[in-house]
Structures are given as structure tokens and as C-alpha cells.
Steps between C-alpha positions, in 0.01 A plus 500: 500500500205699374517745211273797564397741226505855644364656182635734237857629515346842434381509865858596588640812330866479398727601788241427770361229724154373584374307803293188443323301773560131431376238748499759782858612420593847377736459205668795330567452129744740334555587135836682472564726202803280420262208437390188681262433788575446868279398791570532873300514821336841513578586863846620600631299798632821661178694566242330277528759221317423173782410260268518196495877557880522516742637243660238274802486274615210278506249789434671835205646688528767769240493777294822498499520883864489607708450186600138558619352168431144378638301206205389285684189379620362834285676761809611694479832674771759557475446877673189638259205526209688343328316214167485320341190352527480122261331258543366150312716250496530120308648211318267264300640208460836676385341827680498838552142621603449864623166631417426863 
């Protein structure tokens, strides 16, 4: 597995997400106000909405297009069988490190 440095944690304001393009994949990285970092595929499987632009709470993101909700820890959606891919991500010395 490759560790990829996405840059400064300051790229993502608290309580928001940011989309990064990594090896031709759109990956949404979220920084909840409650702390931590989460990374999931950026595109909602329902209608391809950009999840990085969605509203987040401590561990969920809501798609800005149709309100589908996904757990940032597991990728499970509120709709039966709907999931998003999750990625391992952490902060090291103020940098965002994504594991692919």
C-alpha cells in the first residue's frame, strides 16, 4: 500500500470536506468539528453527487444532490445496499496522509 501526502491539514477547514484527485480517483477527505479525518469516494452512488460538498456531522456525510446519508467510518449508506468506498487517512505533523 502506498502512503500519499495530500498536503497541509489546513487545506480542509474544520467541519468541511475537500476533493483530491489521486491516481485518477476522486477522493473526498473530511475534517469533522468533533475531530479526526475521514476519506471516502467523492461520488455518491445514487446520482453521482459530489460528497466533498455535502454537509457533515461527527461521522456522516449527506449528499448535496438528494440527501443520501453515508457513514464516514464504514461507508454504509442509509439506503439498503448503498455504500461508498472508504480509505485510510490520518494526520501526521500537520500533513494529510492517505493510504491507497
